[in-house]
C-alpha positions in Angstrom: 41.1 200.2 130.6 41.3 196.7 131.6 42.8 194.0 129.5 40.3 191.3 128.3 42.0 187.9 127.9 41.5 186.1 124.4 39.8 182.8 124.2 42.0 180.0 123.3 40.7 176.9 121.5 41.7 173.8 123.3 44.1 171.4 121.6 41.7 168.5 122.1 39.1 170.1 119.9 41.6 170.7 117.0 42.6 167.1 117.1 39.0 166.0 117.0 38.3 168.2 113.9 41.3 166.8 112.1 40.2 163.2 112.9 36.7 163.9 111.6 38.0 165.2 108.2 40.3 162.1 107.7 37.6 159.9 108.9 35.0 161.1 106.6 37.5 161.2 103.8 38.6 157.7 104.4 35.0 156.6 104.7 34.3 158.2 101.4 37.2 156.4 99.8 36.2 153.1 101.3 32.6 153.5 100.1 33.9 154.6 96.6 36.1 151.5 96.3 33.4 149.2 97.6 30.9 150.7 95.2 33.0 151.0 92.0 35.7 148.4 92.6 39.5 148.5 93.2 40.3 149.9 89.6 37.9 152.8 89.9 40.7 155.2 90.6 42.3 154.4 87.2 39.0 154.8 85.4 38.6 158.2 87.0 42.1 159.3 85.9 41.4 158.1 82.4 38.1 160.0 82.2 39.9 163.1 83.3 42.7 162.7 80.7 40.2 162.1 77.9 38.3 165.2 78.9 41.4 167.4 78.9 42.6 165.8 75.6 39.3 166.2 73.8 39.2 169.9 74.8 42.7 170.4 73.4 41.8 168.7 70.1 38.6 170.7 69.6 40.6 173.9 70.2 43.2 172.8 67.6 40.7 172.0 64.9 38.8 175.2 65.5 42.0 177.2 65.1 43.1 175.4 62.0 39.7 176.0 60.2 39.8 179.7 61.1 43.4 180.0 60.0 42.7 178.5 56.6 39.7 180.8 56.1 41.9 183.7 57.0 44.7 182.7 54.6 42.2 182.2 51.8 40.9 185.7 52.3 44.4 187.0 52.3 45.3 185.3 49.0 42.2 186.6 47.3 42.7 190.0 48.5 46.5 190.4 47.7 47.2 188.2 44.5 46.4 189.7 41.1 43.5 188.2 39.1 44.3 185.6 36.4 44.9 187.0 32.9 42.2 186.3 30.3 44.8 185.2 27.7 45.9 182.2 29.8 42.4 180.9 30.1 41.8 181.4 26.4 45.0 179.5 25.6 44.0 176.6 27.8 40.6 176.4 26.1 42.2 176.3 22.7 44.6 173.5 23.7 41.7 171.5 24.9 40.0 172.0 21.6 43.1 170.9 19.7 43.5 167.6 21.5 41.9 165.4 18.9 42.1 161.5 19.1 45.0 160.0 17.2 43.8 157.9 14.2 45.6 154.6 13.9 46.0 153.1 10.5 45.6 149.3 11.0 47.3 148.5 7.7 50.8 147.1 8.3 52.0 144.7 5.6 49.5 145.3 2.8 48.0 141.8 3.4 44.9 141.4 5.5 45.9 137.8 6.3 49.0 139.1 8.2 47.6 142.4 9.5 44.8 140.9 11.6 46.8 138.5 13.8 49.7 141.0 13.9 47.4 143.7 15.3 46.3 141.2 18.0 49.9 140.6 18.9 50.5 144.3 19.3 47.4 144.7 21.4 48.3 141.8 23.7 51.9 143.1 24.1 50.7 146.6 25.0 48.2 145.2 27.4 50.6 142.9 29.3 53.8 144.8 29.1 52.8 148.5 29.3 49.2 149.1 30.3 49.3 147.2 33.5 51.9 149.7 35.0 51.1 152.8 33.0 47.5 153.2 34.3 48.9 153.4 37.8 50.7 156.6 36.7 48.3 158.2 34.3 45.0 157.8 32.6 46.0 159.7 29.5 45.6 157.5 26.4 47.8 159.6 24.2 51.1 157.9 25.3 49.8 154.4 24.6 48.5 155.6 21.2 51.9 157.1 20.4 53.7 153.8 21.4 51.3 151.8 19.2 51.8 154.2 16.2 55.6 153.9 16.6 55.5 150.1 16.7 53.3 150.1 13.6 55.6 152.4 11.7 58.6 150.1 12.5 56.6 147.1 11.3 55.6 148.8 8.1 59.3 149.6 7.4 60.3 146.1 8.2 57.5 144.6 5.9 58.4 146.9 3.1 62.1 146.0 3.3 61.4 142.2 3.5 59.3 142.4 0.3 62.3 143.8 -1.6 64.6 140.9 -0.6 65.2 137.8 -2.7 65.0 135.1 0.1 65.8 132.1 -2.1 69.7 132.4 -1.9 69.5 132.9 1.8 67.4 129.8 2.5 69.3 127.6 0.0 72.8 128.9 0.4 73.6 131.1 3.4 71.4 129.1 5.9 72.8 125.8 4.8 76.4 127.1 4.9 75.9 128.5 8.4 74.6 125.2 9.7 77.3 123.2 8.0 80.0 125.5 9.3 78.6 125.3 12.9 78.7 121.5 12.6 82.3 121.6 11.3 83.3 123.7 14.4 81.6 121.2 16.7 83.2 118.2 14.9 86.6 119.8 15.4 85.9 120.4 19.1 85.0 116.7 19.4 88.1 115.6 17.6 90.3 117.6 20.0 88.8 115.9 23.0 88.7 112.4 21.5 92.2 111.5 22.7 91.7 112.8 26.3 93.1 110.4 28.9 90.4 111.1 31.5 87.4 109.5 29.7 85.2 109.5 32.8 85.2 113.2 33.6 82.3 115.4 32.4 83.7 117.1 29.4 80.8 119.6 28.8 82.8 122.6 29.9 85.9 121.5 28.1 83.9 120.8 24.9 82.3 124.3 25.0 85.8 125.9 25.5 87.2 123.8 22.6 84.2 124.7 20.5 84.8 128.5 20.8 88.6 128.0 20.3 87.8 126.3 17.0 85.4 129.1 16.1 88.2 131.7 16.5 90.5 129.6 14.3 87.8 129.5 11.6 86.4 133.1 11.9 89.7 134.6 12.9 88.3 138.0 13.8 85.1 136.8 15.5 84.3 134.8 18.6 80.8 134.7 20.1 81.8 133.1 23.4 81.3 136.2 25.5 77.8 136.8 24.1 76.8 133.1 24.5 78.2 132.5 28.0 77.8 135.8 29.8 74.3 137.0 30.6 75.4 140.6 31.1 77.3 140.8 27.9 74.5 139.1 26.0 72.1 141.8 27.2 74.5 144.5 26.2 74.8 142.9 22.7 71.1 142.8 22.3 70.7 146.4 23.4 73.2 147.6 20.8 71.5 145.5 18.1 68.0 146.7 19.0 69.1 150.3 19.0 70.6 149.9 15.6 67.4 148.3 14.3 65.3 151.1 15.8 67.6 153.6 13.9 66.8 151.8 10.7 63.1 151.3 11.2 61.8 154.3 13.3 61.1 157.8 12.0 63.9 160.2 12.9 61.7 162.1 15.4 60.8 159.0 17.3 64.4 157.7 17.3 65.9 161.0 18.6 63.4 160.9 21.5 65.7 159.2 24.1 62.9 158.2 26.4 61.0 156.5 23.6 64.1 154.9 22.2 65.4 153.5 25.5 62.0 152.3 26.4 61.5 150.4 23.1 65.1 149.1 23.2 64.5 147.5 26.6 61.2 146.0 25.6 62.6 144.4 22.4 65.9 143.2 24.0 64.7 141.9 27.3 61.0 141.3 26.6 61.1 139.8 23.1 64.6 138.7 21.9 66.1 137.4 25.1 63.2 135.1 26.0 62.9 133.9 22.4 66.7 133.1 22.3 66.5 131.3 25.6 63.7 129.1 24.4 65.3 128.3 21.0 68.6 127.4 22.5 67.2 125.2 25.3 68.3 121.6 24.5 65.1 120.2 26.0 63.0 122.4 23.8 64.9 121.3 20.7 64.5 117.6 21.7 60.8 118.1 22.1 60.6 119.9 18.7 62.5 117.0 17.0 60.0 114.5 18.4 57.1 116.7 17.3 58.6 117.2 13.8 58.8 113.5 13.1 55.8 112.5 15.2 54.2 110.7 12.2 57.0 108.1 12.0 56.5 104.9 13.9 58.8 104.0 16.8 61.6 101.8 15.7 62.4 99.1 18.3 65.8 98.3 16.7 66.8 102.0 16.8 65.7 102.3 20.4 67.9 99.3 21.5 70.8 100.7 19.5 70.5 104.0 21.3 70.6 102.3 24.6 73.6 100.3 23.7 75.4 103.3 22.2 74.7 106.0 24.8 77.5 107.1 27.1 75.2 109.0 29.5 74.3 107.0 32.6 71.6 109.6 33.4 69.7 108.6 30.2 69.9 104.9 31.1 68.8 105.5 34.7 65.8 107.5 33.5 64.8 104.7 31.1 65.3 102.1 33.8 63.0 104.0 36.2 60.3 104.2 33.6 60.6 100.5 32.9 60.3 99.7 36.6 57.2 101.9 36.8 55.6 100.1 33.8 56.5 96.7 35.3 54.9 97.6 38.5 51.7 98.7 36.7 51.5 95.6 34.5 52.0 93.2 37.5 49.2 94.9 39.3 46.7 94.2 36.5 44.1 91.5 37.2 43.7 89.8 33.8 42.9 86.3 32.5 42.6 84.5 29.3 44.4 85.8 26.2 45.3 89.1 27.8 47.6 87.5 30.2 49.8 86.2 27.4 50.1 89.7 25.9 51.0 91.1 29.3 53.6 88.4 29.9 55.2 89.3 26.5 55.3 93.0 27.5 56.8 92.1 30.9 59.5 90.0 29.2 60.3 92.9 26.8 60.6 95.4 29.7 62.8 93.0 31.7 65.1 92.8 28.7 65.3 96.5 28.4 66.0 96.8 32.1 68.8 94.3 31.8 70.4 96.2 28.9 70.2 99.4 30.9 71.8 97.9 34.0 74.6 96.2 32.1 75.4 99.4 30.2 75.3 101.5 33.4 77.7 99.0 35.1 80.1 99.2 32.2 80.1 103.0 32.2 80.5 103.4 35.9 83.3 100.8 36.2 85.3 102.4 33.4 85.5 99.1 31.5 84.0 100.4 28.3 85.8 98.9 25.4 85.8 99.4 21.7 83.5 96.6 20.5 85.1 96.7 17.0 88.5 95.8 18.4 86.8 93.2 20.7 85.0 91.6 17.8 88.3 91.6 15.7 90.1 89.7 18.4 87.5 87.4 19.9 84.3 87.6 17.9 83.0 85.3 15.2 82.7 87.5 12.2 80.6 87.0 9.1 82.5 86.0 6.0 81.7 88.1 2.9 82.9 86.6 -0.4 85.3 88.6 -2.5 83.0 88.7 -5.5 80.3 90.4 -3.2 82.9 92.9 -1.9 83.9 93.9 -5.4 80.3 94.9 -6.4 79.3 96.6 -3.1 80.2 100.3 -2.9 80.8 100.4 0.9 82.6 97.1 1.1 84.7 98.0 -1.9 85.8 101.2 -0.2 87.4 99.3 2.7 89.0 96.7 0.5 90.4 99.5 -1.7 91.9 101.2 1.3 93.5 97.8 2.4 94.9 97.1 -1.1 96.4 100.5 -1.3 98.1 100.0 2.1 99.4 96.7 0.8 100.7 98.3 -2.4 98.4 96.3 -4.6 96.0 99.0 -5.7 96.9 98.5 -9.4 95.5 94.9 -9.4 92.2 96.1 -7.9 91.9 99.1 -10.2 92.7 96.9 -13.2 89.8 94.6 -12.3 87.4 97.5 -11.8 88.5 99.2 -15.0 88.0 96.0 -17.1 84.5 95.7 -15.6 83.7 99.2 -16.8 85.3 98.6 -20.2 83.2 95.4 -20.7 79.9 97.2 -20.0 80.8 100.1 -22.3 81.9 97.9 -25.1 78.8 95.8 -24.9 76.6 98.9 -25.1 78.5 100.2 -28.1 78.4 96.9 -30.0 74.7 96.5 -29.3 74.2 100.0 -30.7 76.2 99.2 -33.8 74.2 96.0 -34.4 71.0 98.1 -34.1 72.3 100.5 -36.7 73.1 97.6 -39.1 69.6 96.2 -38.7 68.0 99.5 -39.4 70.2 100.0 -42.5 71.8 103.1 -41.1 75.4 104.1 -41.7 77.7 102.7 -39.1 79.8 105.4 -37.4 83.4 104.8 -38.3 84.7 106.3 -35.1 82.9 103.7 -32.8 85.4 100.9 -33.4 88.3 103.3 -33.2 87.1 104.6 -29.8 86.7 101.1 -28.4 90.2 100.1 -29.6 91.7 103.3 -28.2 90.0 102.6 -24.8 91.3 99.0 -24.8 94.8 100.2 -25.7 94.5 102.8 -22.9 93.8 100.0 -20.3 96.6 98.0 -21.6 99.1 100.9 -21.5 98.1 102.0 -18.0 98.2 98.6 -16.3 100.0 95.9 -18.3 102.6 97.5 -20.6 106.2 97.9 -19.6 105.7 101.7 -19.1 102.8 101.1 -16.6 103.6 102.3 -13.1 102.6 100.4 -11.0 102.3 97.4 -13.3 99.9 94.6 -12.7 101.8 91.4 -11.8 100.4 88.6 -14.1 101.7 86.0 -16.4 104.0 87.6 -18.9 102.9 85.2 -21.7 99.2 86.3 -21.2 100.2 90.0 -21.5 102.2 89.4 -24.7 99.3 87.4 -26.2 96.9 90.2 -25.3 99.1 92.8 -26.8 99.3 91.0 -30.1 95.5 90.5 -30.1 95.0 94.2 -29.6 97.2 95.1 -32.5 95.7 92.6 -35.0 92.0 92.2 -34.1 89.1 94.5 -33.3 88.5 94.7 -29.5 85.7 92.7 -28.0 84.1 93.0 -24.6 85.7 89.8 -23.5 89.3 90.6 -24.6 90.6 91.2 -21.0 88.6 88.3 -19.4 91.5 85.8 -19.1 93.8 88.3 -17.4 91.0 89.6 -15.2 90.3 86.1 -13.9 94.0 85.7 -13.1 94.0 88.9 -11.2 90.8 87.9 -9.3 92.3 84.5 -8.4 95.5 86.3 -7.2 93.5 88.7 -4.9 91.4 85.8 -3.6 94.2 83.3 -2.8 97.3 85.4 -2.1 97.7 85.7 1.6 98.7 89.3 1.3 95.3 90.3 -0.1 91.8 88.9 0.7 92.9 86.4 3.4 94.8 89.2 5.2 91.9 91.6 4.7 89.6 89.3 6.6 91.9 89.5 9.6 92.4 93.2 9.6 90.5 95.9 11.6 89.3 97.4 8.2 87.3 94.2 7.7 85.6 94.6 11.1 84.8 98.3 10.3 83.4 97.2 7.0 81.1 94.8 8.8 80.0 97.6 11.1 79.2 99.8 8.1 77.2 96.9 6.6 75.4 96.4 10.0 76.6 92.8 10.0 78.4 92.6 13.4 76.7 90.2 15.7 77.0 92.6 18.6 75.2 95.8 17.6 76.4 97.8 20.6 79.7 98.6 19.1 81.2 102.0 19.1 82.9 102.9 15.8 86.6 103.0 15.8 88.3 106.1 14.6 91.6 104.4 14.1 93.1 105.3 10.8 94.7 101.9 10.0 93.8 102.3 6.4 95.0 105.2 4.3 92.6 106.8 2.0 93.2 106.8 -1.8 92.6 110.1 -3.4 93.1 109.1 -7.0 90.8 107.8 -9.7 90.7 104.0 -10.2 90.7 104.4 -13.9 93.3 107.2 -14.1 92.8 110.5 -15.8 93.2 111.0 -19.5 94.4 114.5 -20.4 92.6 116.0 -23.4 95.0 117.6 -25.9 94.3 120.7 -27.7 93.8 120.8 -31.5 96.8 121.7 -33.5 96.9 125.4 -34.3 98.7 127.4 -36.9 102.1 128.6 -36.0 100.9 132.1 -36.7 99.0 131.9 -33.4 102.2 132.5 -31.6 103.2 135.5 -33.6 103.0 138.5 -31.3 102.2 140.8 -34.3 98.8 139.1 -34.7 95.9 140.9 -33.1 92.7 139.2 -31.8 89.6 141.0 -30.7 86.4 139.4 -29.2 83.3 140.8 -27.6 79.8 139.4 -26.8 77.5 140.9 -29.3 74.2 139.2 -28.3 72.6 137.1 -25.6 69.8 134.6 -26.0 67.8 132.1 -23.9 67.7 128.5 -25.2 65.6 125.6 -24.2 67.0 122.1 -24.7 64.8 119.1 -23.6 63.2 121.2 -20.9 66.4 122.7 -19.5 66.7 126.5 -20.0 70.1 128.2 -20.2 71.6 131.4 -21.6 73.7 131.4 -24.7 76.2 134.2 -25.5 77.2 135.1 -29.1 80.8 136.1 -29.3 82.0 138.0 -32.3 85.7 137.3 -32.9 87.9 139.4 -35.3 91.4 138.3 -36.2 93.7 140.6 -38.0 96.3 138.8 -40.1 99.9 140.0 -41.0 98.8 140.9 -44.5 96.2 143.3 -43.2 93.2 141.1 -43.9 90.7 140.3 -41.2 88.9 137.1 -40.4 85.6 137.4 -38.6 83.4 134.7 -37.2 80.9 134.1 -34.4 81.0 131.4 -31.8 78.4 130.5 -29.1 79.3 129.7 -25.5 77.3 129.0 -22.4 78.3 130.3 -19.0 79.4 126.8 -18.0 81.9 127.0 -20.9 83.3 130.2 -19.6 83.6 128.6 -16.2 85.3 125.5 -17.5 87.8 127.6 -19.5 88.5 129.7 -16.4 89.2 126.7 -14.3 91.6 125.3 -17.0 93.7 128.4 -17.4 93.9 129.3 -13.7 95.1 125.8 -12.9 97.6 125.9 -15.6 98.7 129.5 -14.9 98.4 129.9 -11.2 99.3 133.6 -11.3 96.2 134.4 -13.3 93.9 133.4 -10.4 94.5 136.7 -8.7 94.1 138.7 -11.9 91.2 137.2 -13.7 87.9 137.2 -11.9 85.0 135.4 -13.6 81.6 136.9 -12.7 79.7 134.7 -10.1 76.8 132.5 -10.8 73.3 133.3 -9.7 71.2 130.3 -8.9 67.8 132.0 -9.0 66.2 134.3 -11.6 69.3 133.8 -13.8 67.2 134.2 -16.9 66.1 137.7 -16.0 66.8 140.2 -18.8 68.5 142.7 -16.5 70.7 140.0 -15.0 71.7 138.7 -18.4 72.6 142.2 -19.5 74.7 142.7 -16.4 76.4 139.3 -16.9 77.1 140.1 -20.6 78.8 143.3 -19.5 80.9 141.4 -16.9 81.9 138.7 -19.3 82.9 141.3 -21.9 85.2 142.9 -19.3 86.6 139.4 -18.6 87.3 138.9 -22.3 88.9 142.3 -22.8 91.3 141.7 -19.8 92.1 138.2 -21.2 93.0 139.6 -24.6 94.9 142.6 -23.3 98.4 142.8 -25.0 100.1 143.0 -21.7 98.4 139.8 -20.6 99.5 138.1 -23.8 103.1 139.2 -23.3 103.1 138.0 -19.7 101.7 134.6 -20.6 102.5 133.8 -24.3 101.6 130.1 -23.8 98.1 131.2 -22.9 97.3 132.0 -26.6 96.5 128.4 -27.7 94.0 128.1 -24.9 92.3 131.4 -25.9 92.1 130.4 -29.6 90.7 127.0 -28.7 88.0 128.7 -26.7 87.1 131.2 -29.3 87.2 128.9 -32.3 84.0 128.4 -34.2 83.3 124.9 -33.0 81.7 123.1 -30.1 83.7 123.7 -27.0 85.3 120.6 -25.5 85.2 120.9 -21.7 88.6 120.0 -20.4 87.5 119.8 -16.8 84.5 117.6 -17.4 81.2 117.6 -15.7 82.3 116.0 -12.4 85.2 118.5 -12.0 83.0 121.4 -12.6 80.1 120.3 -10.4 81.7 118.6 -7.4 82.7 121.4 -5.0 86.5 122.0 -5.7 88.9 122.5 -2.9 90.6 125.8 -2.2 93.9 126.6 -4.0 97.0 125.5 -2.2 97.7 127.8 0.8 99.0 127.7 4.3 95.5 127.7 5.7 94.1 124.4 6.7 90.8 123.9 4.8 89.3 122.6 8.0 89.9 126.1 9.5 87.7 127.7 6.9 83.9 128.1 6.5 82.3 125.4 4.5 81.4 127.8 1.7 85.0 128.9 1.5 85.9 125.5 0.0 83.3 125.9 -2.7 83.7 127.9 -5.8 81.3 130.7 -6.4 80.3 129.2 -9.7 79.5 125.6 -8.6 76.7 123.4 -9.8 73.3 125.1 -10.5 71.6 122.0 -9.2 70.5 123.3 -5.8 69.5 120.0 -4.1 72.7 118.2 -5.2 74.8 121.1 -3.9 72.9 121.3 -0.6 72.9 117.6 0.0 76.6 117.2 -0.8 77.4 120.2 1.5 75.4 118.7 4.4 76.5 115.1 3.9 80.2 116.1 3.8 79.9 117.7 7.3 77.2 115.4 8.9 78.8 112.1 7.8 82.4 113.4 7.4 82.7 112.1 3.8 85.9 114.0 3.3 87.6 111.2 5.2 86.4 108.7 2.6 88.3 108.1 -0.6 87.4 110.1 -3.7 86.1 107.0 -5.5 83.4 106.5 -2.9 82.6 110.2 -2.8 82.2 110.3 -6.6 79.8 107.3 -6.4 77.8 109.0 -3.7 77.5 112.1 -5.8 76.4 110.1 -8.8 73.8 108.1 -6.8 72.4 111.3 -5.3 72.2 112.9 -8.7 70.4 109.8 -10.1 68.0 109.8 -7.1 67.1 113.5 -7.6 66.6 113.1 -11.3 64.5 110.0 -10.9 62.4 111.7 -8.3 61.9 115.2 -9.8 63.7 115.3 -13.1 65.1 118.7 -14.2 62.3 120.5 -12.4 63.8 120.2 -8.9 65.2 123.7 -8.9 61.9 125.1 -9.9 60.2 123.2 -7.2 62.6 124.5 -4.6 62.1 128.0 -5.7 58.3 127.5 -5.6 58.6 126.0 -2.1 60.6 128.9 -0.8 58.0 131.3 -2.3 55.3 129.3 -0.6 57.1 129.5 2.8 57.4 133.3 2.4 53.8 133.8 1.1 51.4 136.0 3.0 49.3 133.0 4.0 52.3 131.2 5.5 53.6 134.3 7.2 50.2 134.9 8.7 50.2 131.3 10.0 53.6 131.9 11.6 52.3 135.0 13.4 49.2 133.1 14.6 51.4 130.3 16.0 53.5 132.9 17.7 50.4 134.6 19.1 48.8 131.3 20.3 52.1 130.2 21.9 52.7 133.4 23.9 49.0 134.3 24.5 46.9 131.1 24.5 43.3 132.1 24.6 44.3 135.7 24.7 46.1 135.3 28.1 49.8 135.8 28.6 51.4 132.3 29.0 53.2 131.7 32.3 56.8 130.6 32.2 56.7 126.8 32.4 58.7 125.3 35.2 61.8 123.4 34.3 61.0 119.8 33.7 62.3 117.0 35.9 65.7 115.7 35.0 64.4 112.2 34.4 61.8 113.4 32.0 64.4 115.4 30.1 66.7 112.4 29.9 63.9 110.2 28.5 63.1 113.0 26.0 66.8 112.8 24.8 66.5 109.1 24.3 63.2 109.5 22.4 64.6 112.2 20.2 67.7 110.1 19.3 65.6 107.1 18.6 63.3 109.2 16.3 66.3 110.6 14.4 67.9 107.2 13.9 64.6 105.6 13.0 63.8 107.9 10.1 67.1 107.3 8.4 66.2 105.4 5.2 68.0 102.1 4.5 69.1 103.5 1.1 71.3 106.0 2.9 72.9 103.3 5.0 73.6 101.3 1.8 75.2 104.4 0.2 77.5 105.5 3.1 77.3 102.7 5.6 75.3 101.9 8.7 77.9 102.9 11.2 78.8 106.1 9.4 75.1 107.0 9.3 74.7 106.3 13.1 77.7 108.4 13.9 76.6 111.3 11.8 73.1 111.4 13.2 74.4 111.2 16.8 76.9 113.9 16.1 74.1 116.2 15.0 72.1 115.3 18.0 75.0 115.9 20.4 75.6 119.3 18.9 72.2 120.5 20.0 72.7 119.3 23.7 74.8 122.3 24.7 73.0 125.6 25.3 76.0 128.0 24.7 76.6 126.3 21.3 72.9 126.6 20.5 72.9 130.3 21.3 75.8 130.7 18.9 73.9 129.0 16.1 70.8 131.2 16.8 73.0 134.4 16.7 74.6 133.2 13.5 71.2 132.8 11.9 70.1 136.2 13.2 73.2 137.9 11.8 72.7 136.2 8.4 69.1 137.3 8.4 70.0 140.9 9.1 72.8 141.0 6.6 70.3 139.7 3.9 67.6 142.0 5.1 69.8 145.2 5.0 72.5 144.5 2.5 73.2 148.2 1.9 74.3 148.7 5.5 77.7 147.4 6.9 76.3 144.7 9.2 79.3 142.3 8.7 81.7 145.0 9.8 79.5 145.8 12.8 79.3 142.2 13.9 83.1 142.0 13.6 83.4 145.0 16.0 80.9 143.6 18.5 82.3 140.1 18.6 86.0 141.0 18.5 85.8 142.1 22.1 86.3 138.4 23.1 89.6 137.7 24.9 90.0 134.6 22.7 90.2 136.9 19.6 93.1 138.9 21.2 94.9 135.7 22.3 94.6 134.3 18.8 95.8 137.5 17.2 98.9 137.5 19.5 99.5 133.8 18.6 99.4 134.6 14.9 101.8 137.6 15.4 104.3 135.5 17.4 104.2 132.7 14.8 104.8 135.1 12.0 107.8 136.7 13.8 109.3 133.2 14.3 109.2 132.6 10.6 
């Protein structure tokens, strides 16, 4: 067998085959690139990737659908079927869900209910619905909220109808405002003597204000609530939660979610924005302008404000507005008569601009001086004759202070007393002549009274026993004494000595000539508005001491002589009020109490009589004995006076019972043994005769001061310095209360204050007569009537939701606008002050008082304090049966100032 050799492919052929593959491949690639472009390879890769990804997604979706179908089959095959009872229960629950019926009656008055329902609807829409519908479409929650709110409003309305609001508006509200003003005045006084006059004292004034509040309230300071936003929110939350407890049904209140929800809405959505607005000084200034919008602008008041202001920002704002007006007027193209009008306006504006620039320069340079002292040293003052001073109340007050400082008050009071005696004597003699013409019997006591009065003047000022004694010619005094002893007194009996006293006061260098050179004379001109430079700032220097006595002296009334048996301890006296009646005398209605008095004599016999006394008689008697026997003040408590509805039968019965208890305590044998000298006073009061008021009308009606104590009266509330049983004349009481604090009348002497009181009383009687109290009661009833309350609700609705749309928070106004508003508000307040008031208390005092009230409202923390005081008083009146005063003491005693003050009192007591 032969071997056949294998055929071997040549190497050249292999190489040619490999080159042909690469060649054709490369040609294909070149043709592909030429045909599809250089990025074709990327497109190809993208197409391949999309193809593979799409296949993967289709596979995934297909598997998911099949898996869900499989799981559903598994659930239906393995879970037990639903019980029939559950389905039946669900059906019954759907049938039981009936719509909640809302009773739209809230207050019982359709006038109030309609706008109040709109307020509820708007509040739910804008504060709840806008976010609630994003969570659920179920209406039941909204209906429950509405029903809860309506229940609270019904409870609030029911409670408010049961409250007698007259005492709150005429007593508590006035006292709160006057006390707030007193605290502010004390804070101002503390900073008055500060050396650095150019620093902004706003923060220091606020601190001093709350320090003064602690000294007055002792256990309360509202500084934390009024200055800390976080603490204020906490206080409002606590207060709202308490109100919800009082107003909500127990089921709703114990629902924590509901309670917290309503608490936040009331505290942060209603009360806090309202308090922010009411305490905003700019809002208050706008409100003042709106309140007195009907009064015309007073140019004189405007210029006085510019010359009195110590705020450069106010002057700058007015100056900018003046420049703007000047630019506008100069741009007008006018001719004829109009050009004269425009020239006058331009000249007036240039004058105002000059005043502002001068005042700004003085304030910024620190060269502000007291214009009163400047006028006293360099000014040409008006000269007021002495005879004019003696008949003008305000001028006489300053001359009286000067004469007292000079030790010559006796001469002045003698002159005034003689003037009063002359008028009284002329009236009495004219009356006697009228009786003689009519043929009537002349009262024998008239001449005796005139002679007694004349002798009283002589003994008090001219006799050797007089202290101080009027220094006049001794021969004239002896001649007058002889005439008084021999002849009947005439109105002119003192004329000669009175002329001598007048000439002495006029020409003696110690008196009227020196008075014209004193600072008191300049201050008098300021009060009379007679200084040539009206831009003065009142001096508070106390050069003149105030006189607290009566110019005519006081005549003590003596008791009637009583039997010596009155002092016998074996005698027994019993008295009780047997009956009460209502009397009407010349249109004035009052209650009269019939007191049955039984006196057992030593021989066993009894004397019985009835005497009739008014409540004012009890009050006068109580004042007399507590002043004479100071230890009785803490034992005997006279029932308080009620200003309104004091003729109500139930009230009169209650007062009869209280007065009977007062009498029994007074006649208690132990009381008689402790105060044996009290017996004549009691017998005099219970005698069957007209009661003679020892205190007199003025002493009973002018608010008396507190009994002597270690507590400064200035550190007490205003009402604490008034007796509970003061004058039943509401407007006189309110006006005296406010005028004392606004115009600081306590710094005036008592003679002027008594004249002010008499003038106010005459003004009130001349305007309204004895019906003024009734008119005030009617006005308060009108303010709280359904129609007026409905009007308040409508105004609230329209201000928060104008045209049914929630009002947006207005942006804070520009500073220059706010400053001009301040000037306009001050001008309006000063412009509405009547000239009669300036004539009564003085022009400078009037200006200072008005500006003090205005300055009080320019500090937001202080305004917040006043708002909270009003709110607390409202709640205490609304819910008297609950212990709101104790609650507020606990809430406000958290202040660090209260703790510091308590420690200060403890340390001072230990030092003693």
